[in-house]
N, C-alpha and C positions, 0 to 999 in steps of 0.2 A: 601609529601615526608620528611622523616627525614633528618635533617642536620647533618652534622659530629659532632658538638658539642653534639647534642641530642643523637647520637649513643654513643659517648664517655661517656656520663653520664650514659647511661643505662649500659655500660660495667662495669663502676666504681661501680654502684649500685649493680650489680650482684656479682662482686668481694667481695664487703663488706659483703653481704650476706652469699657468701661461707666461707669467713674468720670468720665470727661470728658463722656459724655452726661448722666449724672445730675445733674452739677454745673450744668447748664443748665435743669433741670426743678425748679420751686419744690416742688411738692406731688405725690406718688406715691400712688395708692390701688389696693389690689386689691379686686376684687369676686368673691366665691365664695360656695358654698352647701354644705350637708352633703350634699344630694342633688340629683339631676337633675329637670327638670320643674317648677321653681319659677319661671321666667321670669327667671333670672340675666342671660342675655344681653340680653334685652329692657330690663331695668333698666340694665345697663351702658351701652348704647347711647343710650338716652334721657337718662341723666344726663350723658353726655359732650356730647350737643347742647345740653342745658339749660346747661352751662358755657359753650358756645360762645355762646349767647344772652345770657349774662351777661358778654360781651365778655372771656372767658378764654381765652387760647390754650391748645388742648387737644389731647392725643393718645389714641388708644384702641389698645392692644395686645390682639389676640385670642390669648390664651395657651392656649385650649382646641385643642391642636394636632390631635388626631384627631377632634374634632367641632366645626369652626370655622363658626360661623353668623353672625358679625359682619357681613361684607360683605352677606349676603341681608338682614338685619334693617335694617341702616343704609342700604341702597340704594346701596351703593358699587360701582361697576363698574370694569373694567380691571385691570391688573397693577401691582405697585410696579415701580420702575425701578431697575436696578443700573447704577452709574456706571463699571464695568470696573475699579474699584480696591477692590472688596470692600464698598463701601458701597451702602446701599439707600435710595431715595427713597420715603417712604409714599404711599400713594393719599390722595386728599382728596374730601371732600364737604362743602359749606357751612363750609369752612374747618377741618373736623375732619380730623386727619391719622390715618390708619387702616393697620395692618399685620396681614396674616392669611395663614395657610397656604391658606385656601380660594381665594384669588386665584391660586395656583401650582398648582391641581389641577383636573381635570375635575370637573364636579358629582358623578358617580357613581363616582369613584375613591377607595376607602379608603386611609388612611394607616396602614400596619400596622408601626407602630414600638414598640419597647420603651421603658421609662421613660427611660434615659439619653439616647437620641436625641431623645425629646420635650423633655427639659429643655435639651438642647443647642440645640434650636431656639428656645427662649425666650431662652437666653442670647445667642445670636446676634442676635435681634431687639433686645436691649437694647444690645449692643455695635455693631452695624453698620448700624442703621437711623438715618438723619440726622433726629432729632427736632427739633433746633435748640432755640431758647429757648421753653419751654413754662411756663405757670402750672400745669397739671394733666396728668398721665398716669395714665390709667386702664387697668388691665389686668383683662380678663374671663378668669378661670380657669376650668378644668374643675371639675365637681361633685366633692365628696369631699374628703379630705385626703391626697391622694398626692404623687407626685414633683414634678409641676408647680407645686403649690401651694407646696411647700417651696423649690423653686428660685426662683420669683418673689419669695416673701418674704425670702429671703436675698439675692438679687441686686439687687433693686429697691430694698431698704431702705424700704418704704413707711411713710408716716406715718399711714395709716388703712387698716383692713380693713373693707370693707362685707359683711355676711353677709345673704344674701337668703333668706327663708322664706315660706312660706304659713302661714295661721292653723291649720292642722289639726295634731293632735297628732304624728303620724308624722314630718311635716316639722320640727316643733319639736324632736324628739329629736335629729334629725341636725344641725340648726342649733347646738344647744347644743354638740356636738362641734366644730363649725367655730369657734365662739366660743372654746371651750377651746384649740383649736389656735392661734388668733391670739394669745391670752394668752401661751402658751408660747413663741411666736416674738417676744415682746416688741414687739409692734406698738404704738405709743403710743396710738392711738385706734382703738376698735372700735365700729362702728354696725351696728344691725339694721334691715332694711327688711321690712315685712309686705306682700308682693306678693298679687294676686288677693284683696284684702280686700273681698269683696262684689261681686256682679254688679248692675250698674246696668240696670234694665229700659229698653230703648229706647222703650217706649210710655208708661209712666207716671213713669218717673225714679226709682222707689222701688228701694232696694237690697236685694237677697237674699243674705243671708250663707251661701252655699253651702258654704264650708270653715269656717265660724264666723268669729269676729271677735275681735281683741284678743290673741291668743296671742302674737304677736310682741313686742308691747309689754310684757306681762306677763314673758315670758321674759328680754327685755333687763333689766328691772328686777331680776328675780331674779339674774341674773348680773353686775349692776353695770356694764352697757355702755349706750351711748347708744341711744335708740329715735329713728331719724330719721324715720320716718313710714310711712304705708300708702298702697298704690296700688290704686285699684279696678279692677275689669275692665268694659270697655265694648266692645260688639261692634264698633263703627265703629273703635275704636282698634286692636283686634285685627286687622281686615281691612287697616288702614293698614299695620301692621308687617308683614303677610304679603306685602304689595305692595312692601315696601322703602321705605315712606313712614313714618317714625318720627313719632308723633303730636305729639312736641315741636315737630317742624318744620312739619308739615302741619295739625295740629288744635289749635292752641295753646289754644283756648278750652275745651277739654274738661276733664273732671274728672281724667283720667289725666294730661294735661300739667301741669295746676295742681298735682297732687301731686308730679310730679318738679321743677317750679320751686321749690316749698317745700323739698323735701328737698336740692336743690342748695344753697339758701340756707342750710339748717342745716350742710351740710358745710363751706361756706365760712366760716360764723361759727366753727365748731370749729377748722378748720385755721388760718384766718387770725387767730383769736383776736379776733374781733369780739364787740362786746357785743350781746346778743340783747334 
């Protein structure tokens, strides 16, 4: 059985590894939502690839430990490689570095872990994955305001929190809670993305506001945080995402991709303090 001094030394060693990793990463962003079903992972994946297209060295940490979908949506295959000394090499696609529990489990295998174990996995990803020198590290967090969100915010020390919502009122209520949590965690920059902001008809190109429009922007204004932009729904881009072909990579001309490029530029302007 480990003694308290041994455990304390392990914690200190882990903190040292986390700090050494974070020192090599310029900007750290957490992406989360107040509720599920708003397309948070799709947003995180496409923003990460948009950063790559902007020539930014980028990593994506799938921190949704019990519902990891990043590899499927990003089209990342294979498994991360452990070097035998406790360090892990992330998977890669199109120069994006990715780590996820999904790559370590069969597709139909649930991960039945309590909060401390889930938080411990996120901490290990921060400490033991060889991220190297990055411009951006994005973390796709689980929905809600639970343990994993708190762990990522405390251990990553992010400069920005991105809260994803849809325009409908029930989503906005939960989004407000997520924004408030980000404020309480003293994350310097907070931004809101309104996803599913109108369905683009594949026949006539008219936009149908199924969930309404503008709710995310109004909420961001009311709460005094940045509105980063809105992302429409397109059937072709949904099909591309389901096939593991992120539209930012495979359909750069689409309205969806153009929205992500614009949002990516806004994020860079805020964090890199560029003049807009």
